[in-house]
N, CA, C and O atoms as a GROMACS GRO file, in nm:
protein
  396
    1MET      N    1   5.854   6.065  -0.044
    1MET     CA    2   5.716   6.084  -0.002
    1MET      C    3   5.714   6.126   0.144
    1MET      O    4   5.792   6.082   0.228
    2THR      N    5   5.624   6.211   0.167
    2THR     CA    6   5.612   6.256   0.304
    2THR      C    7   5.506   6.175   0.376
    2THR      O    8   5.428   6.102   0.315
    3LEU      N    9   5.504   6.191   0.502
    3LEU     CA   10   5.409   6.118   0.586
    3LEU      C   11   5.264   6.156   0.552
    3LEU      O   12   5.175   6.072   0.561
    4GLY      N   13   5.240   6.276   0.513
    4GLY     CA   14   5.106   6.322   0.476
    4GLY      C   15   5.054   6.256   0.351
    4GLY      O   16   4.936   6.223   0.341
    5VAL      N   17   5.144   6.235   0.255
    5VAL     CA   18   5.104   6.170   0.129
    5VAL      C   19   5.070   6.023   0.157
    5VAL      O   20   4.970   5.972   0.106
    6VAL      N   21   5.151   5.955   0.237
    6VAL     CA   22   5.125   5.814   0.272
    6VAL      C   23   4.991   5.803   0.345
    6VAL      O   24   4.912   5.712   0.320
    7ARG      N   25   4.968   5.897   0.436
    7ARG     CA   26   4.841   5.898   0.509
    7ARG      C   27   4.724   5.916   0.414
    7ARG      O   28   4.624   5.846   0.428
    8ASP      N   29   4.733   6.008   0.318
    8ASP     CA   30   4.626   6.032   0.222
    8ASP      C   31   4.600   5.910   0.134
    8ASP      O   32   4.485   5.875   0.106
    9ILE      N   33   4.707   5.845   0.092
    9ILE     CA   34   4.692   5.723   0.011
    9ILE      C   35   4.625   5.613   0.095
    9ILE      O   36   4.539   5.542   0.042
   10ALA      N   37   4.661   5.597   0.221
   10ALA     CA   38   4.601   5.496   0.309
   10ALA      C   39   4.453   5.525   0.329
   10ALA      O   40   4.371   5.433   0.331
   11ILE      N   41   4.418   5.652   0.344
   11ILE     CA   42   4.277   5.689   0.362
   11ILE      C   43   4.198   5.657   0.235
   11ILE      O   44   4.086   5.606   0.244
   12ILE      N   45   4.255   5.685   0.119
   12ILE     CA   46   4.186   5.655  -0.008
   12ILE      C   47   4.169   5.504  -0.024
   12ILE      O   48   4.062   5.459  -0.065
   13ILE      N   49   4.271   5.427   0.009
   13ILE     CA   50   4.261   5.280   0.000
   13ILE      C   51   4.154   5.228   0.096
   13ILE      O   52   4.074   5.142   0.057
   14LEU      N   53   4.151   5.277   0.218
   14LEU     CA   54   4.049   5.234   0.314
   14LEU      C   55   3.909   5.273   0.269
   14LEU      O   56   3.814   5.198   0.289
   15ALA      N   57   3.895   5.391   0.208
   15ALA     CA   58   3.764   5.434   0.158
   15ALA      C   59   3.718   5.343   0.045
   15ALA      O   60   3.602   5.302   0.041
   16LEU      N   61   3.808   5.310  -0.048
   16LEU     CA   62   3.773   5.219  -0.158
   16LEU      C   63   3.739   5.080  -0.104
   16LEU      O   64   3.645   5.015  -0.152
   17GLU      N   65   3.814   5.035  -0.007
   17GLU     CA   66   3.787   4.906   0.055
   17GLU      C   67   3.650   4.905   0.122
   17GLU      O   68   3.577   4.807   0.113
   18SER      N   69   3.616   5.013   0.189
   18SER     CA   70   3.484   5.023   0.254
   18SER      C   71   3.372   5.020   0.151
   18SER      O   72   3.268   4.958   0.174
   19ILE      N   73   3.394   5.087   0.038
   19ILE     CA   74   3.293   5.086  -0.069
   19ILE      C   75   3.276   4.944  -0.124
   19ILE      O   76   3.163   4.899  -0.144
   20VAL      N   77   3.386   4.875  -0.148
   20VAL     CA   78   3.379   4.737  -0.199
   20VAL      C   79   3.309   4.646  -0.099
   20VAL      O   80   3.225   4.565  -0.138
   21ILE      N   81   3.342   4.658   0.028
   21ILE     CA   82   3.278   4.576   0.131
   21ILE      C   83   3.129   4.607   0.138
   21ILE      O   84   3.048   4.515   0.154
   22GLY      N   85   3.091   4.732   0.124
   22GLY     CA   86   2.950   4.768   0.123
   22GLY      C   87   2.876   4.706   0.007
   22GLY      O   88   2.765   4.656   0.022
   23ILE      N   89   2.939   4.710  -0.111
   23ILE     CA   90   2.876   4.649  -0.229
   23ILE      C   91   2.862   4.498  -0.211
   23ILE      O   92   2.758   4.441  -0.243
   24VAL      N   93   2.967   4.433  -0.160
   24VAL     CA   94   2.962   4.287  -0.137
   24VAL      C   95   2.854   4.253  -0.035
   24VAL      O   96   2.781   4.155  -0.053
   25LEU      N   97   2.841   4.330   0.070
   25LEU     CA   98   2.736   4.304   0.170
   25LEU      C   99   2.597   4.323   0.110
   25LEU      O  100   2.505   4.247   0.142
   26THR      N  101   2.582   4.423   0.025
   26THR     CA  102   2.452   4.444  -0.042
   26THR      C  103   2.417   4.324  -0.130
   26THR      O  104   2.304   4.276  -0.129
   27VAL      N  105   2.515   4.276  -0.206
   27VAL     CA  106   2.492   4.158  -0.291
   27VAL      C  107   2.459   4.037  -0.204
   27VAL      O  108   2.371   3.958  -0.238
   28LEU      N  109   2.529   4.022  -0.094
   28LEU     CA  110   2.504   3.910  -0.003
   28LEU      C  111   2.362   3.915   0.053
   28LEU      O  112   2.294   3.813   0.058
   29LEU      N  113   2.318   4.032   0.095
   29LEU     CA  114   2.182   4.046   0.146
   29LEU      C  115   2.078   4.017   0.037
   29LEU      O  116   1.975   3.955   0.063
   30TRP      N  117   2.107   4.062  -0.084
   30TRP     CA  118   2.016   4.035  -0.196
   30TRP      C  119   2.006   3.883  -0.221
   30TRP      O  120   1.897   3.832  -0.244
   31GLN      N  121   2.117   3.814  -0.217
   31GLN     CA  122   2.117   3.669  -0.237
   31GLN      C  123   2.044   3.598  -0.123
   31GLN      O  124   1.973   3.500  -0.145
   32LEU      N  125   2.061   3.648  -0.002
   32LEU     CA  126   1.992   3.590   0.112
   32LEU      C  127   1.840   3.608   0.098
   32LEU      O  128   1.762   3.518   0.132
   33ARG      N  129   1.800   3.723   0.049
   33ARG     CA  130   1.658   3.749   0.025
   33ARG      C  131   1.605   3.654  -0.082
   33ARG      O  132   1.494   3.600  -0.068
   34SER      N  133   1.682   3.633  -0.187
   34SER     CA  134   1.640   3.540  -0.294
   34SER      C  135   1.628   3.398  -0.240
   34SER      O  136   1.535   3.325  -0.275
   35LEU      N  137   1.722   3.358  -0.157
   35LEU     CA  138   1.717   3.224  -0.097
   35LEU      C  139   1.595   3.209  -0.009
   35LEU      O  140   1.530   3.104  -0.012
   36THR      N  141   1.562   3.310   0.068
   36THR     CA  142   1.444   3.305   0.154
   36THR      C  143   1.318   3.290   0.070
   36THR      O  144   1.229   3.211   0.104
   37ARG      N  145   1.309   3.364  -0.038
   37ARG     CA  146   1.192   3.352  -0.126
   37ARG      C  147   1.185   3.212  -0.187
   37ARG      O  148   1.077   3.154  -0.198
   38LEU      N  149   1.299   3.160  -0.228
   38LEU     CA  150   1.302   3.025  -0.285
   38LEU      C  151   1.251   2.923  -0.185
   38LEU      O  152   1.173   2.835  -0.220
   39LEU      N  153   1.295   2.935  -0.062
   39LEU     CA  154   1.250   2.841   0.041
   39LEU      C  155   1.100   2.851   0.063
   39LEU      O  156   1.032   2.750   0.078
   40GLU      N  157   1.048   2.973   0.065
   40GLU     CA  158   0.905   2.992   0.088
   40GLU      C  159   0.822   2.942  -0.030
   40GLU      O  160   0.719   2.878  -0.010
   41GLN      N  161   0.868   2.969  -0.152
   41GLN     CA  162   0.787   2.939  -0.270
   41GLN      C  163   0.806   2.798  -0.323
   41GLN      O  164   0.714   2.742  -0.382
   42GLU      N  165   0.921   2.739  -0.303
   42GLU     CA  166   0.949   2.608  -0.360
   42GLU      C  167   0.945   2.496  -0.258
   42GLU      O  168   0.879   2.393  -0.279
   43LEU      N  169   1.014   2.514  -0.147
   43LEU     CA  170   1.024   2.405  -0.050
   43LEU      C  171   0.899   2.389   0.035
   43LEU      O  172   0.863   2.277   0.070
   44LYS      N  173   0.833   2.497   0.067
   44LYS     CA  174   0.714   2.488   0.152
   44LYS      C  175   0.605   2.403   0.086
   44LYS      O  176   0.548   2.317   0.152
   45PRO      N  177   0.573   2.424  -0.043
   45PRO     CA  178   0.475   2.336  -0.107
   45PRO      C  179   0.520   2.190  -0.111
   45PRO      O  180   0.438   2.099  -0.096
   46MET      N  181   0.650   2.167  -0.130
   46MET     CA  182   0.698   2.029  -0.131
   46MET      C  183   0.682   1.966   0.006
   46MET      O  184   0.645   1.849   0.016
   47LEU      N  185   0.709   2.041   0.112
   47LEU     CA  186   0.691   1.988   0.248
   47LEU      C  187   0.544   1.960   0.275
   47LEU      O  188   0.511   1.859   0.338
   48ASP      N  189   0.456   2.049   0.230
   48ASP     CA  190   0.313   2.025   0.248
   48ASP      C  191   0.269   1.899   0.175
   48ASP      O  192   0.190   1.821   0.227
   49SER      N  193   0.321   1.880   0.056
   49SER     CA  194   0.289   1.760  -0.022
   49SER      C  195   0.340   1.634   0.048
   49SER      O  196   0.272   1.532   0.050
   50MET      N  197   0.459   1.643   0.105
   50MET     CA  198   0.513   1.528   0.178
   50MET      C  199   0.428   1.497   0.301
   50MET      O  200   0.407   1.380   0.334
   51ARG      N  201   0.380   1.600   0.369
   51ARG     CA  202   0.295   1.577   0.485
   51ARG      C  203   0.166   1.505   0.444
   51ARG      O  204   0.121   1.414   0.514
   52GLU      N  205   0.108   1.547   0.332
   52GLU     CA  206  -0.013   1.480   0.283
   52GLU      C  207   0.017   1.335   0.248
   52GLU      O  208  -0.062   1.246   0.280
   53THR      N  209   0.130   1.312   0.184
   53THR     CA  210   0.167   1.174   0.147
   53THR      C  211   0.187   1.088   0.271
   53THR      O  212   0.144   0.973   0.275
   54ILE      N  213   0.253   1.144   0.371
   54ILE     CA  214   0.274   1.068   0.495
   54ILE      C  215   0.140   1.036   0.562
   54ILE      O  216   0.122   0.926   0.613
   55GLY      N  217   0.048   1.131   0.560
   55GLY     CA  218  -0.086   1.105   0.615
   55GLY      C  219  -0.156   0.994   0.540
   55GLY      O  220  -0.222   0.910   0.601
   56THR      N  221  -0.144   0.994   0.407
   56THR     CA  222  -0.205   0.889   0.326
   56THR      C  223  -0.143   0.753   0.356
   56THR      O  224  -0.214   0.653   0.368
   57VAL      N  225  -0.011   0.750   0.370
   57VAL     CA  226   0.057   0.624   0.401
   57VAL      C  227   0.015   0.573   0.538
   57VAL      O  228  -0.007   0.453   0.555
   58LYS      N  229   0.004   0.663   0.636
   58LYS     CA  230  -0.041   0.620   0.769
   58LYS      C  231  -0.181   0.563   0.763
   58LYS      O  232  -0.210   0.460   0.825
   59GLY      N  233  -0.269   0.628   0.688
   59GLY     CA  234  -0.405   0.578   0.674
   59GLY      C  235  -0.409   0.442   0.607
   59GLY      O  236  -0.483   0.354   0.648
   60THR      N  237  -0.328   0.426   0.502
   60THR     CA  238  -0.324   0.298   0.431
   60THR      C  239  -0.271   0.187   0.519
   60THR      O  240  -0.326   0.077   0.520
   61THR      N  241  -0.166   0.215   0.594
   61THR     CA  242  -0.112   0.110   0.682
   61THR      C  243  -0.211   0.074   0.792
   61THR      O  244  -0.221  -0.043   0.830
   62SER      N  245  -0.283   0.172   0.843
   62SER     CA  246  -0.384   0.142   0.944
   62SER      C  247  -0.495   0.055   0.886
   62SER      O  248  -0.539  -0.041   0.949
   63LEU      N  249  -0.539   0.088   0.765
   63LEU     CA  250  -0.644   0.010   0.700
   63LEU      C  251  -0.597  -0.132   0.674
   63LEU      O  252  -0.671  -0.227   0.702
   64VAL      N  253  -0.476  -0.148   0.622
   64VAL     CA  254  -0.423  -0.282   0.595
   64VAL      C  255  -0.408  -0.359   0.726
   64VAL      O  256  -0.437  -0.479   0.731
   65SER      N  257  -0.363  -0.293   0.829
   65SER     CA  258  -0.346  -0.358   0.958
   65SER      C  259  -0.479  -0.406   1.013
   65SER      O  260  -0.489  -0.518   1.063
   66GLU      N  261  -0.579  -0.322   1.004
   66GLU     CA  262  -0.710  -0.358   1.060
   66GLU      C  263  -0.783  -0.463   0.978
   66GLU      O  264  -0.850  -0.550   1.034
   67THR      N  265  -0.772  -0.457   0.844
   67THR     CA  266  -0.851  -0.547   0.760
   67THR      C  267  -0.779  -0.675   0.720
   67THR      O  268  -0.845  -0.774   0.689
   68ILE      N  269  -0.647  -0.676   0.720
   68ILE     CA  270  -0.575  -0.796   0.673
   68ILE      C  271  -0.490  -0.858   0.783
   68ILE      O  272  -0.501  -0.977   0.810
   69VAL      N  273  -0.406  -0.780   0.845
   69VAL     CA  274  -0.308  -0.835   0.938
   69VAL      C  275  -0.375  -0.886   1.065
   69VAL      O  276  -0.348  -0.999   1.106
   70SER      N  277  -0.459  -0.807   1.128
   70SER     CA  278  -0.523  -0.850   1.252
   70SER      C  279  -0.606  -0.977   1.235
   70SER      O  280  -0.590  -1.070   1.314
   71PRO      N  281  -0.694  -0.985   1.133
   71PRO     CA  282  -0.766  -1.111   1.114
   71PRO      C  283  -0.673  -1.228   1.083
   71PRO      O  284  -0.699  -1.340   1.128
   72ALA      N  285  -0.566  -1.205   1.007
   72ALA     CA  286  -0.474  -1.314   0.975
   72ALA      C  287  -0.405  -1.365   1.102
   72ALA      O  288  -0.385  -1.485   1.117
   73VAL      N  289  -0.369  -1.275   1.192
   73VAL     CA  290  -0.305  -1.315   1.317
   73VAL      C  291  -0.404  -1.393   1.403
   73VAL      O  292  -0.368  -1.494   1.464
   74LYS      N  293  -0.528  -1.347   1.408
   74LYS     CA  294  -0.629  -1.419   1.486
   74LYS      C  295  -0.655  -1.558   1.430
   74LYS      O  296  -0.665  -1.655   1.505
   75ILE      N  297  -0.666  -1.566   1.298
   75ILE     CA  298  -0.688  -1.698   1.235
   75ILE      C  299  -0.568  -1.788   1.258
   75ILE      O  300  -0.584  -1.907   1.286
   76GLY      N  301  -0.447  -1.733   1.246
   76GLY     CA  302  -0.327  -1.813   1.270
   76GLY      C  303  -0.320  -1.862   1.413
   76GLY      O  304  -0.282  -1.977   1.437
   77GLY      N  305  -0.356  -1.778   1.508
   77GLY     CA  306  -0.358  -1.819   1.649
   77GLY      C  307  -0.462  -1.927   1.675
   77GLY      O  308  -0.436  -2.023   1.747
   78PHE      N  309  -0.579  -1.909   1.617
   78PHE     CA  310  -0.684  -2.009   1.634
   78PHE      C  311  -0.642  -2.142   1.572
   78PHE      O  312  -0.664  -2.248   1.631
   79ALA      N  313  -0.583  -2.136   1.454
   79ALA     CA  314  -0.539  -2.260   1.386
   79ALA      C  315  -0.430  -2.330   1.467
   79ALA      O  316  -0.431  -2.453   1.478
   80ALA      N  317  -0.337  -2.254   1.523
   80ALA     CA  318  -0.231  -2.315   1.605
   80ALA      C  319  -0.291  -2.379   1.730
   80ALA      O  320  -0.252  -2.490   1.768
   81GLY      N  321  -0.386  -2.310   1.793
   81GLY     CA  322  -0.451  -2.368   1.911
   81GLY      C  323  -0.530  -2.492   1.876
   81GLY      O  324  -0.526  -2.591   1.950
   82LEU      N  325  -0.602  -2.489   1.766
   82LEU     CA  326  -0.680  -2.605   1.721
   82LEU      C  327  -0.588  -2.722   1.688
   82LEU      O  328  -0.618  -2.837   1.722
   83ARG      N  329  -0.475  -2.693   1.622
   83ARG     CA  330  -0.380  -2.799   1.589
   83ARG      C  331  -0.323  -2.864   1.715
   83ARG      O  332  -0.313  -2.986   1.725
   84ARG      N  333  -0.287  -2.780   1.811
   84ARG     CA  334  -0.231  -2.835   1.936
   84ARG      C  335  -0.337  -2.915   2.011
   84ARG      O  336  -0.307  -3.020   2.069
   85THR      N  337  -0.459  -2.866   2.011
   85THR     CA  338  -0.567  -2.940   2.076
   85THR      C  339  -0.585  -3.076   2.011
   85THR      O  340  -0.600  -3.177   2.080
   86MET      N  341  -0.584  -3.079   1.878
   86MET     CA  342  -0.599  -3.207   1.808
   86MET      C  343  -0.481  -3.300   1.836
   86MET      O  344  -0.500  -3.420   1.851
   87GLU      N  345  -0.361  -3.246   1.845
   87GLU     CA  346  -0.244  -3.328   1.877
   87GLU      C  347  -0.258  -3.391   2.015
   87GLU      O  348  -0.229  -3.509   2.034
   88VAL      N  349  -0.304  -3.310   2.111
   88VAL     CA  350  -0.320  -3.361   2.247
   88VAL      C  351  -0.429  -3.466   2.251
   88VAL      O  352  -0.411  -3.572   2.312
   89LEU      N  353  -0.542  -3.438   2.188
   89LEU     CA  354  -0.653  -3.535   2.189
   89LEU      C  355  -0.616  -3.665   2.118
   89LEU      O  356  -0.651  -3.772   2.165
   90LEU      N  357  -0.548  -3.656   2.007
   90LEU     CA  358  -0.511  -3.777   1.933
   90LEU      C  359  -0.401  -3.854   2.003
   90LEU      O  360  -0.394  -3.976   1.989
   91SER      N  361  -0.315  -3.787   2.078
   91SER     CA  362  -0.210  -3.860   2.150
   91SER      C  363  -0.268  -3.933   2.271
   91SER      O  364  -0.208  -4.031   2.316
   92LEU      N  365  -0.381  -3.890   2.325
   92LEU     CA  366  -0.443  -3.959   2.437
   92LEU      C  367  -0.509  -4.089   2.393
   92LEU      O  368  -0.509  -4.185   2.470
   93LYS      N  369  -0.564  -4.096   2.274
   93LYS     CA  370  -0.636  -4.214   2.226
   93LYS      C  371  -0.540  -4.323   2.178
   93LYS      O  372  -0.572  -4.441   2.190
   94ARG      N  373  -0.425  -4.284   2.126
   94ARG     CA  374  -0.330  -4.383   2.075
   94ARG      C  375  -0.248  -4.442   2.190
   94ARG      O  376  -0.208  -4.369   2.280
   95PRO      N  377  -0.225  -4.572   2.186
   95PRO     CA  378  -0.132  -4.627   2.286
   95PRO      C  379   0.010  -4.587   2.251
   95PRO      O  380   0.046  -4.571   2.135
   96ARG      N  381   0.085  -4.571   2.353
   96ARG     CA  382   0.224  -4.529   2.330
   96ARG      C  383   0.305  -4.647   2.279
   96ARG      O  384   0.273  -4.762   2.310
   97GLU      N  385   0.408  -4.620   2.204
   97GLU     CA  386   0.488  -4.726   2.141
   97GLU      C  387   0.566  -4.805   2.242
   97GLU      O  388   0.587  -4.925   2.220
   98GLY      N  389   0.610  -4.750   2.347
   98GLY     CA  390   0.691  -4.819   2.447
   98GLY      C  391   0.608  -4.911   2.536
   98GLY      O  392   0.667  -4.991   2.609
   99GLU      N  393   0.478  -4.904   2.535
   99GLU     CA  394   0.395  -4.981   2.629
   99GLU      C  395   0.344  -5.106   2.569
   99GLU      O  396   0.272  -5.181   2.636
   0.00000   0.00000   0.00000
């Protein structure tokens, strides 16, 4: 084989390789486009739904906090203060055991 024949074969191989790489890149771009559409059409509605759910949960926790937890804490604090007051008042009236 002469140098010219080897050169021609190398050029043909490089041309075929370039065609294959072009086809693979086209398929890759097509898949990327499909993935982008999937994200827009499928995941975006799911994210919107999750945002709505999170808003509902925040509202529910605020409502429960305002209507149940806060009054319960206030009542518990008042009861503890009343109990301590009664303990102090009752301990003043009773004579101590050591006396």
